[in-house]
PAVOPA-541261 format. One line per 4 residues: their letters; for each residue y, x, z of N, C-alpha, C. Coordinates in Angstrom, 2 decimals, m for minus. Layout:
% PAVOPA-541261
a = Y X Z Y X Z Y X Z  ...
//
This chain:
% PAVOPA-541261
mnei = 31.58 5.97 43.12 32.37 6.00 41.87 33.84 6.07 42.21  34.61 7.06 41.67 36.02 7.10 42.00 36.84 6.24 41.10  38.16 6.24 41.46 39.09 5.33 40.76 39.23 5.71 39.29  39.28 7.08 38.99 39.49 7.46 37.65 38.30 7.03 36.78
qalq = 37.10 7.22 37.26 35.91 6.82 36.44 35.91 5.31 36.25  36.34 4.56 37.29 36.36 3.14 37.14 37.34 2.66 36.11  38.50 3.34 36.09 39.48 2.95 35.07 39.00 3.42 33.73  38.38 4.58 33.52 37.84 4.95 32.30 36.83 3.98 31.78
dlla = 35.99 3.50 32.62 34.98 2.49 32.24 35.62 1.23 31.80  36.71 0.76 32.48 37.37 m0.43 32.16 38.05 m0.33 30.81  38.74 0.87 30.55 39.39 1.01 29.25 38.41 1.09 28.04  37.22 1.44 28.35 36.20 1.61 27.29 35.64 0.20 26.87
kppa = 35.92 m0.85 27.63 35.30 m2.17 27.34 36.18 m2.89 26.32  35.65 m3.14 25.07 36.38 m3.98 24.07 36.25 m5.47 24.40  37.07 m6.37 23.92 38.29 m6.01 23.27 39.39 m5.82 24.31  40.59 m5.18 23.91 41.65 m5.08 24.84 42.93 m5.14 24.07
tqav = 43.90 m5.89 24.56 45.12 m6.01 23.93 45.98 m4.74 24.08  46.99 m4.56 23.26 47.79 m3.35 23.41 48.44 m3.23 24.77  48.86 m4.37 25.36 49.39 m4.27 26.71 48.38 m3.83 27.74  47.14 m4.28 27.61 46.10 m3.83 28.53 45.85 m2.39 28.38
rdeg = 45.77 m1.94 27.15 45.60 m0.48 26.93 46.66 0.30 27.47  47.94 m0.10 27.24 49.13 0.63 27.80 48.97 0.73 29.33  48.75 m0.45 29.94 48.74 m0.49 31.44 47.60 0.43 31.92  46.39 0.31 31.35 45.30 1.03 31.86 45.45 2.57 31.67
rhrl = 46.08 2.95 30.53 46.31 4.34 30.36 47.28 4.94 31.30  48.35 4.20 31.56 49.29 4.64 32.54 48.67 4.72 33.91  47.82 3.81 34.32 47.10 3.89 35.60 46.35 5.20 35.64  45.60 5.47 34.59 44.78 6.70 34.61 45.63 7.94 34.69
qrlm = 46.71 7.93 33.95 47.65 9.06 34.00 48.17 9.33 35.38  48.55 8.26 36.09 49.18 8.36 37.36 48.07 8.91 38.41  46.82 8.45 38.23 45.81 9.04 39.15 45.56 10.51 38.87  45.87 10.93 37.68 45.59 12.34 37.31 46.82 13.24 37.61
rgkp = 47.92 12.66 38.02 49.14 13.44 38.24 48.88 14.46 39.33  49.49 15.57 39.14 49.27 16.70 40.11 48.29 17.68 39.50  47.59 17.31 38.45 46.74 18.25 37.73 47.26 18.34 36.32  48.39 19.16 36.13 49.03 19.14 34.82 47.99 19.33 33.64
apsw = 48.07 18.41 32.76 47.09 18.36 31.66 47.87 18.11 30.39  47.26 18.44 29.25 47.91 18.17 27.98 48.00 16.67 27.60  48.89 16.03 28.35 49.13 14.55 27.99 50.59 14.32 28.09  50.99 13.23 27.36 52.45 13.02 27.38 52.74 11.96 28.36
srtl = 52.03 11.88 29.50 52.39 10.91 30.60 53.69 11.25 31.13  54.52 10.17 31.47 55.69 10.32 32.14 55.28 10.27 33.66  55.56 11.31 34.40 55.15 11.28 35.82 56.43 11.27 36.64  56.74 10.08 36.92 58.00 9.82 37.58 57.95 10.14 39.07
wpvg = 58.95 10.76 39.51 58.98 11.11 40.89 60.39 10.66 41.45  60.20 8.87 40.88 61.32 8.32 41.40 61.14 8.70 42.71  66.73 7.20 47.17 66.86 8.58 47.40 67.61 8.56 48.70  67.58 9.15 49.65 68.33 9.47 50.79 67.55 9.12 52.10
algv = 66.80 10.04 52.59 66.08 9.76 53.82 66.54 10.63 54.94  67.09 11.83 54.66 67.43 12.81 55.74 68.90 12.54 56.02  69.28 12.88 57.25 70.62 12.89 57.63 71.44 13.98 56.87  72.73 13.83 56.74 73.52 14.73 55.97 73.49 16.15 56.66
taaa = 73.60 16.21 57.97 73.70 17.42 58.66 72.36 18.21 58.48  71.23 17.48 58.71 69.92 18.14 58.57 69.76 18.58 57.15  70.11 17.80 56.20 69.92 18.12 54.82 70.69 19.40 54.44  71.91 19.48 54.92 72.73 20.67 54.61 72.11 21.86 55.18
aagl = 71.50 21.74 56.37 70.91 22.86 57.08 69.69 23.32 56.26  69.04 22.42 55.65 67.79 22.78 54.90 68.13 23.20 53.53  69.34 23.10 53.10 69.69 23.47 51.68 69.19 22.41 50.65  69.08 21.17 51.07 68.46 20.09 50.21 69.51 19.13 49.92
ivlv = 69.58 18.77 48.60 70.46 17.65 48.12 69.78 16.40 48.48  70.45 15.54 49.27 69.91 14.25 49.59 70.69 13.21 48.84  70.02 12.35 48.14 70.62 11.39 47.24 70.54 10.09 47.86  71.60 9.43 48.13 71.67 8.12 48.82 72.14 7.10 47.79
gtgs = 71.38 5.98 47.71 71.76 4.83 46.81 72.83 3.98 47.44  74.06 4.33 47.38 75.07 3.58 48.04 75.82 2.67 46.96  75.70 2.96 45.68 76.35 2.20 44.70 77.83 2.70 44.59  78.55 2.09 43.59 79.91 2.50 43.32 80.84 1.79 44.34
pavh = 81.93 2.50 44.83 82.91 1.92 45.76 83.60 0.82 45.06  83.87 m0.28 45.78 84.58 m1.38 45.29 86.06 m1.15 45.30  86.83 m1.67 44.28 88.29 m1.58 44.30 88.85 m2.88 44.53  89.73 m3.00 45.61 90.24 m4.33 46.04 91.76 m4.39 45.68
naap = 91.98 m5.20 44.67 93.40 m5.40 44.27 93.81 m6.83 44.49  92.92 m7.68 44.96 93.22 m9.07 45.15 94.07 m9.30 46.37  94.60 m10.48 46.56 95.36 m10.85 47.69 94.48 m10.82 48.98  95.09 m10.62 50.15 94.39 m10.66 51.38 93.51 m11.89 51.54
nspp = 92.33 m11.73 52.14 91.38 m12.83 52.38 90.82 m13.42 51.11  91.07 m12.91 49.99 90.45 m13.46 48.79 89.29 m12.51 48.39  88.22 m13.04 47.84 87.07 m12.14 47.45 87.46 m11.23 46.34  86.92 m10.02 46.39 87.29 m9.07 45.29 86.71 m9.55 43.99
papa = 87.33 m9.16 42.86 86.80 m9.57 41.61 85.41 m8.89 41.30  84.57 m9.58 40.62 83.27 m9.00 40.29 83.47 m7.90 39.34  82.80 m6.79 39.48 82.96 m5.63 38.58 82.34 m5.97 37.18  82.93 m5.45 36.15 82.38 m5.69 34.84 81.02 m4.98 34.73
pmsa = 80.06 m5.69 34.14 78.71 m5.08 33.99 78.73 m3.82 33.13  78.03 m2.85 33.53 77.93 m1.60 32.85 76.94 m1.64 31.64  77.24 m1.05 30.58 76.24 m1.03 29.45 75.29 0.10 29.78  74.17 0.14 28.97 73.23 1.22 29.13 73.87 2.59 28.93
nevl = 74.72 2.65 27.81 75.40 3.97 27.55 76.28 4.35 28.73  77.01 3.40 29.33 77.87 3.74 30.47 77.10 4.24 31.65  75.94 3.61 31.95 75.09 3.98 33.07 74.58 5.46 32.89  74.03 5.68 31.67 73.38 6.95 31.40 74.39 8.09 31.28
lsaa = 75.53 7.76 30.56 76.50 8.91 30.36 77.22 9.18 31.65  77.47 8.19 32.51 78.10 8.39 33.83 77.15 9.27 34.68  75.81 8.99 34.58 74.84 9.74 35.41 74.81 11.14 34.88  74.93 11.34 33.57 74.93 12.75 33.01 76.16 13.52 33.49
ttvg = 77.29 12.89 33.55 78.48 13.57 34.03 78.32 13.94 35.47  77.76 13.10 36.32 77.64 13.40 37.68 76.62 14.52 37.96  75.43 14.40 37.39 74.40 15.38 37.68 74.66 16.73 37.04  75.44 16.70 35.96 75.69 17.96 35.17 76.37 19.04 36.09
gqps = 77.09 18.59 37.06 77.84 19.54 37.88 77.16 19.86 39.17  75.96 19.35 39.42 75.27 19.58 40.75 74.56 20.99 40.58  74.35 21.62 41.83 73.80 22.95 41.82 72.35 22.93 41.40  71.91 24.10 40.82 70.58 24.17 40.29 69.80 25.34 40.96
tgry = 70.14 25.73 42.15 69.55 26.84 42.82 68.75 26.43 43.99  67.74 27.17 44.40 66.89 26.88 45.47 65.54 27.44 45.23  64.73 27.56 46.28 63.36 28.05 46.10 62.42 27.08 45.49  62.73 25.75 45.79 61.84 24.71 45.26 62.67 23.50 44.82
wris = 62.21 22.90 43.73 62.64 21.56 43.42 61.71 20.62 44.15  62.24 19.84 45.11 61.39 18.98 45.94 61.76 17.55 45.56  60.70 16.74 45.46 60.92 15.29 45.19 59.82 14.51 45.90  60.19 13.62 46.74 59.25 12.78 47.50 59.29 11.32 46.99
tsgs = 58.15 10.78 46.73 58.16 9.44 46.20 56.99 8.65 46.81  57.10 7.35 46.63 55.94 6.39 46.96 55.90 5.39 45.81  54.64 4.94 45.55 54.50 4.01 44.49 53.18 3.38 44.39  53.09 2.49 43.37 51.86 1.77 43.21 51.15 2.35 41.98
lgsf = 49.82 2.43 42.10 48.99 2.96 40.95 48.59 1.82 40.04  48.89 0.61 40.40 48.52 m0.53 39.56 47.68 m1.53 40.35  47.57 m2.71 39.87 46.90 m3.83 40.49 45.49 m4.02 39.86  44.62 m4.64 40.68 43.27 m4.97 40.28 42.94 m6.43 40.73
dtgr = 42.31 m7.15 39.84 41.92 m8.52 40.15 40.59 m8.50 40.92  40.62 m9.13 42.08 39.43 m9.16 43.00 38.42 m10.16 42.53  38.86 m11.08 41.70 37.95 m12.18 41.30 37.89 m13.27 42.40  38.72 m13.14 43.40 38.73 m14.10 44.49 40.10 m14.89 44.57
gyki = 40.83 m14.86 43.51 42.10 m15.61 43.44 43.27 m14.80 43.82  43.16 m13.46 43.95 44.30 m12.65 44.32 44.04 m11.23 43.82  45.18 m10.43 43.67 45.06 m9.07 43.23 45.37 m8.13 44.42  44.81 m6.92 44.25 45.08 m5.85 45.19 45.71 m4.67 44.46
eqrm = 46.44 m3.82 45.19 46.98 m2.69 44.58 46.81 m1.48 45.57  46.67 m0.27 44.92 46.65 0.98 45.71 47.99 1.68 45.55  48.55 2.15 46.67 49.78 2.87 46.71 49.52 4.34 47.06  50.49 5.15 46.82 50.32 6.57 47.23 51.72 7.07 47.60
krtl = 51.68 8.11 48.50 52.87 8.87 48.86 52.68 10.24 48.28  53.78 10.92 47.87 53.60 12.22 47.26 54.91 12.99 47.27  54.74 14.31 47.57 55.87 15.27 47.51 55.52 16.37 46.60  56.34 16.68 45.65 56.15 17.82 44.81 57.06 18.91 45.29
wlsg = 56.50 20.11 45.45 57.26 21.31 45.70 57.10 22.24 44.49  58.04 22.22 43.57 57.97 22.99 42.32 58.78 24.24 42.42  58.16 25.36 42.40 58.79 26.66 42.61 59.80 26.92 41.57  60.97 27.48 41.95 61.99 27.89 40.98 61.82 29.40 40.54
spsg = 60.68 29.95 40.99 60.49 31.34 40.65 59.11 31.50 39.94  59.07 32.21 38.79 57.83 32.40 38.08 56.69 32.99 38.94  57.03 33.70 39.98 56.04 34.23 40.91 55.71 33.38 42.05  56.35 32.24 42.17 56.15 31.37 43.27 54.99 30.45 43.03
tswa = 54.63 29.72 44.15 53.58 28.76 44.06 54.05 27.30 44.16  53.61 26.45 43.35 54.02 25.01 43.35 52.95 24.23 43.99  53.31 23.14 44.68 52.33 22.30 45.41 52.61 20.84 45.16  51.47 20.09 45.14 51.58 18.66 45.16 50.84 18.16 46.44
vtqf = 51.66 17.50 47.31 51.06 16.97 48.59 51.01 15.52 48.38  49.72 14.97 48.46 49.54 13.56 48.10 48.65 12.85 49.11  49.00 11.56 49.34 48.13 10.74 50.16 47.95 9.41 49.49  46.68 9.15 49.07 46.38 7.87 48.53 46.21 6.80 49.64
lgyr = 46.92 5.74 49.62 46.86 4.74 50.67 45.78 3.68 50.24  45.33 2.97 51.27 44.34 2.00 51.02 44.86 0.78 50.19  43.92 0.02 49.60 44.26 m1.15 48.89 44.78 m2.31 49.69  45.78 m3.02 49.18 46.41 m4.08 49.84 46.70 m5.22 48.86
pqtp = 46.77 m6.48 49.33 47.22 m7.56 48.39 48.58 m7.22 47.84  48.83 m7.61 46.59 49.99 m7.14 45.87 51.26 m7.93 46.18  51.23 m9.20 46.13 52.44 m10.07 46.24 52.25 m10.96 47.50  53.36 m11.64 47.87 53.19 m12.59 49.00 52.16 m13.68 48.78
adva = 52.11 m14.12 47.49 51.08 m15.14 47.12 49.66 m14.54 47.23  49.55 m13.27 46.87 48.20 m12.60 47.03 47.85 m12.45 48.47  48.80 m12.14 49.33 48.58 m12.06 50.82 48.09 m13.39 51.30  48.69 m14.52 50.95 48.20 m15.78 51.37 46.77 m16.11 50.97
awka = 46.45 m15.71 49.71 45.12 m16.01 49.19 44.08 m15.07 49.83  44.57 m13.82 50.17 43.69 m12.88 50.85 43.35 m13.39 52.29  44.39 m13.93 52.99 44.10 m14.48 54.32 43.18 m15.67 54.20  43.30 m16.48 53.17 42.40 m17.67 52.98 41.00 m17.13 52.71
dgsp = 40.83 m15.93 52.20 39.56 m15.40 51.88 38.97 m14.69 53.02  39.59 m14.77 54.27 39.01 m14.19 55.43 39.55 m12.82 55.72  40.62 m12.37 55.04 41.31 m11.06 55.21 40.25 m9.90 55.17  39.53 m9.82 54.13 38.57 m8.70 53.94 39.32 m7.37 53.88
tswk = 38.56 m6.32 54.25 39.15 m4.97 54.32 38.49 m4.09 53.18  37.56 m4.66 52.47 36.96 m3.86 51.36 36.55 m4.87 50.26  36.45 m4.36 49.07 36.13 m5.22 47.91 35.26 m4.51 46.93  34.40 m5.27 46.30 33.62 m4.81 45.15 34.15 m5.60 44.01
lpmc = 34.98 m4.97 43.17 35.67 m5.66 42.10 34.78 m6.02 40.98  35.15 m7.12 40.16 34.30 m7.52 39.00 34.05 m6.33 38.08  35.01 m5.50 37.77 34.81 m4.49 36.83 33.92 m3.40 37.43  33.93 m3.30 38.80 33.08 m2.33 39.39 31.59 m2.79 39.54
rlkk = 31.43 m4.10 39.70 30.08 m4.67 39.78 29.37 m4.43 38.48  30.15 m4.53 37.34 29.45 m4.41 36.04 28.91 m2.98 35.89  29.47 m2.01 36.53 29.03 m0.66 36.42 28.21 m0.24 37.62  27.85 m1.23 38.48 26.92 m0.93 39.62 27.58 0.13 40.54
cpdn = 28.87 m0.07 40.91 29.55 0.82 41.83 28.89 0.64 43.20  29.00 1.62 44.05 28.59 1.49 45.40 29.42 0.41 46.07  28.88 m0.25 47.11 29.58 m1.26 47.85 30.80 m0.64 48.51  31.82 m1.44 48.68 33.03 m1.03 49.37 33.73 0.17 48.64
afsn = 33.71 0.14 47.25 34.28 1.21 46.53 35.81 1.08 46.70  36.33 m0.07 47.02 37.77 m0.29 47.17 37.99 m0.84 48.57  38.67 m0.03 49.40 38.93 m0.45 50.75 40.35 m0.24 51.16  40.71 m0.79 52.28 42.10 m0.69 52.74 42.32 0.52 53.60
tdqp = 41.40 1.44 53.64 41.50 2.70 54.44 42.30 3.75 53.77  43.28 4.25 54.47 44.13 5.31 53.90 43.32 6.67 53.84  43.47 7.35 52.73 42.76 8.62 52.55 43.56 9.73 53.20  42.83 10.85 53.45 43.55 11.98 54.15 44.56 12.59 53.12
vsae = 45.54 13.21 53.74 46.56 13.92 52.95 45.85 15.16 52.29  46.20 15.39 51.07 45.71 16.61 50.37 46.81 17.40 49.76  46.67 18.72 49.86 47.66 19.59 49.27 47.04 20.40 48.15  47.52 20.34 46.97 46.94 21.00 45.84 47.89 22.02 45.22
rlgk = 47.39 23.17 45.03 48.17 24.26 44.45 48.31 23.96 42.98  49.48 23.99 42.48 49.73 23.82 41.01 50.06 25.13 40.35  50.12 25.05 39.00 50.71 26.21 38.28 49.68 27.11 37.65  48.49 26.68 37.26 47.62 27.53 36.56 48.35 28.13 35.28
agvv = 48.34 29.42 35.17 49.02 30.16 34.07 50.49 29.76 34.00  51.04 29.48 35.20 52.48 29.21 35.27 52.86 27.76 34.96  51.96 26.92 34.70 52.24 25.54 34.35 52.69 24.71 35.61  53.83 24.03 35.43 54.38 23.23 36.50 54.46 21.72 36.20
gslg = 53.95 21.38 34.99 54.03 19.96 34.65 53.69 19.87 33.14  54.15 18.75 32.51 53.92 18.56 31.11 55.14 17.95 30.50  55.31 18.22 29.20 56.39 17.59 28.40 55.88 17.35 26.99  56.07 16.10 26.51 55.43 15.84 25.22 53.94 15.82 25.41
nypi = 53.22 16.44 24.47 51.77 16.41 24.45 51.16 17.74 24.97  52.00 18.55 25.70 51.55 19.80 26.11 51.98 20.14 27.54  51.25 21.00 28.20 51.69 21.58 29.46 52.92 22.39 29.28  53.73 22.52 30.32 54.93 23.30 30.17 55.04 24.28 31.45
tlaq = 55.45 25.50 31.17 55.58 26.50 32.21 57.01 26.63 32.62  57.19 27.27 33.76 58.63 27.46 34.26 59.37 28.33 33.24  58.76 29.26 32.58 59.44 30.09 31.60 59.92 29.24 30.40  59.08 28.28 30.00 59.49 27.41 28.91 60.53 26.43 29.36
irkl = 60.50 25.99 30.62 61.52 25.09 31.14 62.88 25.74 31.06  62.91 27.08 31.36 64.15 27.76 31.42 64.82 27.91 29.99  63.91 27.66 28.98 64.43 27.85 27.61 64.78 26.50 26.98  64.62 25.41 27.76 64.96 24.07 27.20 66.43 24.04 26.94
psdp = 66.83 23.44 25.81 68.27 23.39 25.39 68.99 22.29 26.23  70.28 22.58 26.49 71.13 21.64 27.17 71.91 20.75 26.20  71.57 20.86 24.89 72.13 19.97 23.89 71.20 18.80 23.71  71.65 17.55 23.79 70.84 16.35 23.69 70.00 16.32 22.41
aklk = 70.63 16.63 21.27 69.90 16.51 19.98 68.80 17.55 19.94  69.11 18.79 20.37 68.05 19.87 20.35 67.00 19.53 21.36  67.31 18.93 22.54 66.28 18.62 23.51 65.37 17.52 22.92  65.92 16.52 22.24 65.08 15.50 21.59 64.19 16.09 20.51
aeia = 64.70 17.04 19.76 63.85 17.79 18.70 62.70 18.47 19.36  62.98 19.15 20.56 61.91 19.84 21.23 60.84 18.98 21.69  61.20 17.74 22.24 60.21 16.80 22.64 59.41 16.29 21.42  60.09 16.04 20.31 59.37 15.52 19.11 58.44 16.61 18.64
rrlp = 58.79 17.86 18.75 57.96 18.96 18.35 56.59 18.93 19.20  56.75 18.49 20.46 55.60 18.46 21.31 54.86 17.13 21.27  55.19 16.28 20.30 54.50 15.03 20.10 54.07 14.94 18.64  53.21 15.78 18.16 52.87 15.77 16.78 52.23 14.39 16.35
gahg = 52.68 13.89 15.24 52.16 12.60 14.75 52.87 11.44 15.22  53.69 11.54 16.32 54.45 10.38 16.79 55.65 10.12 15.93  55.93 8.86 15.73 57.17 8.58 14.87 57.60 7.12 15.19  58.80 6.75 14.73 59.31 5.42 14.80 59.54 4.97 16.32
tfld = 59.29 3.65 16.56 59.44 3.16 17.89 58.63 3.85 18.92  57.41 4.19 18.56 56.53 4.92 19.46 57.11 6.23 19.97  57.69 6.98 18.99 58.33 8.25 19.38 59.50 8.00 20.28  60.31 7.00 19.96 61.50 6.70 20.75 61.14 6.40 22.23
tvtf = 60.14 5.49 22.42 59.77 5.10 23.79 59.15 6.27 24.51  58.37 7.13 23.86 57.75 8.27 24.57 58.83 9.32 24.90  59.82 9.43 23.97 60.88 10.32 24.31 61.68 9.86 25.49  61.80 8.44 25.69 62.44 7.92 26.81 61.62 8.28 28.04
edgi = 60.28 8.19 27.99 59.46 8.53 29.10 59.64 9.95 29.45  59.59 10.85 28.45 59.77 12.29 28.78 61.20 12.59 29.36  62.21 11.77 28.91 63.50 11.96 29.52 63.51 11.66 30.99  62.72 10.60 31.40 62.63 10.29 32.80 61.90 11.45 33.56
elim = 60.85 12.01 32.87 60.18 13.13 33.57 61.14 14.35 33.72  61.99 14.61 32.79 62.92 15.69 32.90 63.96 15.44 34.02  64.38 14.23 34.14 65.42 14.05 35.20 64.82 13.86 36.60  63.56 13.54 36.70 62.95 13.28 37.99 61.91 14.31 38.51
elpv = 61.16 14.84 37.60 60.07 15.68 38.09 60.27 17.15 37.82  60.52 17.53 36.56 60.51 18.99 36.28 61.65 19.72 36.85  61.45 21.00 37.20 62.49 21.74 37.84 63.50 22.30 36.88  64.18 21.47 36.10 65.14 21.86 35.06 66.48 22.17 35.74
sspv = 67.34 22.81 34.96 68.74 22.97 35.48 69.51 21.71 35.37  70.63 21.67 36.08 71.52 20.46 36.02 71.94 20.19 34.62  72.39 21.14 33.79 72.83 20.89 32.44 71.70 20.34 31.56  70.50 20.73 31.79 69.37 20.15 30.99 69.09 18.70 31.46
raaa = 69.22 18.48 32.81 69.01 17.12 33.32 70.11 16.19 32.71  71.29 16.75 32.63 72.39 15.91 32.04 72.12 15.62 30.54  71.56 16.67 29.88 71.24 16.43 28.47 70.19 15.40 28.26  69.26 15.34 29.20 68.19 14.31 29.13 68.77 12.92 29.25
yrmm = 69.76 12.74 30.10 70.41 11.40 30.22 71.13 11.08 28.90  71.82 12.03 28.34 72.59 11.78 27.09 71.62 11.56 25.95  70.49 12.24 25.98 69.43 12.00 24.90 68.91 10.54 25.02  68.65 10.12 26.23 68.16 8.71 26.49 69.20 7.68 26.08
aalp = 70.54 7.98 26.29 71.56 7.07 25.95 71.64 6.84 24.43  71.25 7.86 23.65 71.31 7.74 22.19 70.12 7.10 21.54  69.07 6.76 22.33 67.85 6.15 21.79 68.08 4.71 21.46  67.58 4.26 20.31 67.71 2.83 20.00 66.73 2.03 20.94
gvra = 67.16 0.88 21.33 66.31 m0.01 22.11 66.54 0.12 23.60  67.40 0.99 24.09 67.71 1.09 25.51 68.70 0.02 25.92  68.41 m0.74 26.90 69.29 m1.86 27.28 69.60 m1.88 28.74  70.76 m2.37 29.11 71.16 m2.48 30.49 70.70 m3.81 31.08
lgef = 70.34 m3.82 32.36 69.91 m5.07 33.07 70.79 m5.46 34.15  71.87 m4.65 34.39 72.77 m4.97 35.49 72.27 m4.42 36.81  72.83 m4.95 37.90 72.48 m4.41 39.22 71.16 m4.93 39.68  70.30 m3.93 40.18 68.98 m4.31 40.77 68.94 m3.70 42.14
tdpl = 68.09 m4.28 43.00 67.73 m3.74 44.30 66.33 m3.12 44.26  66.23 m1.89 44.72 64.91 m1.25 44.62 64.03 m1.55 45.87  62.78 m1.16 45.92 61.92 m1.49 47.08 62.44 m0.99 48.41  63.35 m0.04 48.50 63.87 0.38 49.76 65.17 m0.28 50.08
grkg = 65.57 m1.35 49.28 66.76 m2.10 49.53 68.05 m1.51 48.98  67.98 m0.45 48.17 69.13 0.16 47.64 69.51 m0.44 46.32  70.84 m0.58 46.09 71.31 m1.18 44.88 71.60 m0.10 43.83  71.31 m0.38 42.59 71.62 0.55 41.49 71.76 m0.21 40.22
qait = 72.09 0.47 39.16 72.15 m0.04 37.79 70.85 0.19 37.11  70.26 m0.86 36.47 68.98 m0.75 35.86 69.13 m0.75 34.32  68.34 0.09 33.68 68.19 0.09 32.25 66.69 m0.06 31.86  66.39 m0.55 30.68 65.06 m0.85 30.38 64.73 m0.37 28.93
mgad = 63.49 m0.14 28.67 63.06 0.23 27.30 61.55 m0.06 27.24  61.04 m0.36 26.05 59.62 m0.62 25.84 58.85 0.56 26.27  57.53 0.32 26.56 56.61 1.35 26.92 55.65 1.64 25.76  55.74 2.87 25.21 54.79 3.26 24.13 54.92 2.40 22.91
gstk = 56.07 1.80 22.62 56.24 0.98 21.53 55.78 m0.46 21.73  55.33 m0.78 22.86 54.85 m2.12 23.17 56.04 m3.08 23.44  55.91 m4.31 23.09 56.89 m5.34 23.40 56.53 m6.14 24.63  55.28 m5.93 25.13 54.75 m6.67 26.21 54.89 m6.01 27.51
tkhr = 55.08 m4.69 27.52 55.23 m3.85 28.76 56.45 m3.02 28.55  57.26 m2.89 29.56 58.51 m2.16 29.51 58.73 m1.27 30.72  59.54 m0.28 30.56 59.98 0.53 31.67 61.32 m0.07 32.17  61.54 0.00 33.53 62.82 m0.24 34.09 63.16 0.90 35.07
liid = 64.32 1.50 34.78 64.79 2.63 35.57 66.06 2.23 36.33  66.07 2.31 37.67 67.21 1.93 38.49 67.90 3.29 38.92  69.23 3.41 38.59 69.92 4.58 38.75 71.07 4.32 39.74  71.27 5.22 40.71 72.36 5.12 41.66 73.69 5.66 40.91
patg = 74.67 4.87 40.73 75.85 5.30 40.03 76.62 6.36 40.85  76.50 6.36 42.18 77.22 7.29 42.94 76.74 8.72 42.83  75.43 8.89 42.62 74.88 10.22 42.53 74.39 10.56 41.18  74.15 9.57 40.28 73.62 9.79 39.00 72.18 10.03 39.00
mplt = 71.44 9.95 40.12 70.01 10.14 40.16 69.22 8.83 40.17  68.00 8.87 39.68 67.19 7.71 39.73 66.72 7.29 41.05  66.70 6.03 41.35 66.15 5.54 42.62 64.70 5.09 42.50  64.39 4.28 41.38 63.07 3.81 41.21 62.83 3.60 39.68
weqy = 61.55 3.95 39.41 61.03 3.58 38.06 59.97 2.51 38.22  59.98 1.52 37.32 59.01 0.44 37.33 58.50 0.26 35.94  57.23 m0.11 35.83 56.66 m0.64 34.57 56.30 m2.13 34.79  56.88 m3.00 33.99 56.64 m4.43 34.22 56.25 m5.16 32.94
qtrn = 55.66 m6.33 33.10 55.29 m7.14 31.99 56.44 m8.07 31.54  56.75 m8.17 30.35 57.86 m8.91 29.85 57.62 m10.41 29.94  56.35 m10.88 29.92 56.10 m12.29 29.94 56.36 m12.95 31.26  56.29 m12.22 32.37 56.47 m12.83 33.64 57.28 m11.91 34.62
gqvv = 57.66 m10.78 34.14 58.48 m9.87 35.07 57.64 m9.11 36.09  56.34 m9.33 36.10 55.48 m8.75 37.15 55.47 m7.21 37.06  55.79 m6.54 38.14 55.77 m5.12 38.20 54.32 m4.70 38.32  53.83 m3.76 37.47 52.38 m3.37 37.55 52.28 m1.95 38.08
mddt = 53.34 m1.14 37.97 53.38 0.16 38.60 54.81 0.53 38.88  54.97 1.48 39.95 56.34 1.82 40.25 56.34 3.15 40.99  57.44 3.78 41.03 57.67 5.01 41.80 59.10 4.92 42.43  59.20 5.15 43.65 60.52 5.09 44.37 60.77 6.39 45.06
vsva = 61.94 6.98 44.78 62.31 8.26 45.32 62.98 8.09 46.66  62.50 8.93 47.63 63.16 9.05 48.94 64.04 10.24 49.06  63.62 11.40 48.55 64.40 12.60 48.65 64.12 13.35 47.30  65.25 13.94 46.78 65.09 14.77 45.61 66.22 15.81 45.64
gwtn = 65.88 17.06 45.20 66.88 18.09 45.15 66.27 19.48 45.32  67.11 20.46 45.08 66.71 21.88 45.31 66.81 22.22 46.83  65.88 22.93 47.32 65.84 23.31 48.71 65.32 24.69 48.89  65.71 25.36 49.98 65.15 26.70 50.34 64.13 26.54 51.49
shpd = 63.83 25.32 51.83 62.81 25.08 52.90 61.40 25.49 52.43  60.52 25.79 53.34 59.14 26.06 53.04 58.43 24.78 52.83  57.45 24.72 51.90 56.70 23.53 51.68 55.94 23.03 52.92  56.06 21.80 53.21 55.28 21.09 54.31 54.07 20.51 53.57
lqhp = 52.89 21.15 53.85 51.62 20.75 53.27 50.93 19.75 54.03  51.46 19.19 55.13 50.78 18.26 56.03 51.29 16.84 55.75  52.48 16.70 55.20 53.13 15.41 55.08 53.66 15.22 53.71  53.27 14.16 52.99 53.78 13.94 51.64 55.18 13.35 51.64
//
């Protein structure tokens, strides 16, 4: 029994709260990423792993989360004054200004990420999570081939407390989870063994991803408007029946998809930032440190209209690009899924199908 079937079985079991349904559906969507389907999942491909010289030779924009430079006006040997906190509008509009002037040419839009697919309760006093590494090579040419290079990593205890409980449990390397036992899954359906790297060709009928409730082709991407209001209207058109807070939060998700995953032009990526800045309910959280230790400004918004689960997007003020996306529970701040970007940008390099 694979992970997708297990999640489908879990989601089918009543009763489930809105937060549980939101979290479960997002897990399922993340497992299905790389197979563009008519769903409005935000597929984040939350930067800076290559050296500047090597990146320049490859034609790749490398984004490094260095934060904003400090300005020192205080007397010698005195600590610099703390910078004023940025509002959500300031974070997003500043990012729009920065990315709007970046180049939009290259053979591929490449984005490399790592993240968690979500946690599972072992029934032994701790949770485990599965992580994955992934690189998308999205062709900038209608005649080109796009690729998703993915490696699903083995299951591991999620938090330091889970690690301690796992060690007390004898440090097992495989689990048969409660939800899996109910469905008579094979033994060791969940293990800590990393899976092989897989390279999947994308782009059936020119599709390179999804936006709103429909797949989107490169030809359609090139027609997306660079005006924020018109871009919002196009997303709403692709979300028939959505309205109110639900429409706002899904528009926010699709904005993240536009700035992180889809091979859009820099003006459209800037328009996505401005569109997100105008949405009601977007809030600033101040400075956050992402899983790679990089500092950025974080903004948050509800997930699918839910008040119990929210998105958090950490943005590098120096580059205007996202560092990490997280979905977290408002009651305890627990991160349930995340995507962290290591490299993003247009490149003329050939796809590496062996390493995500």
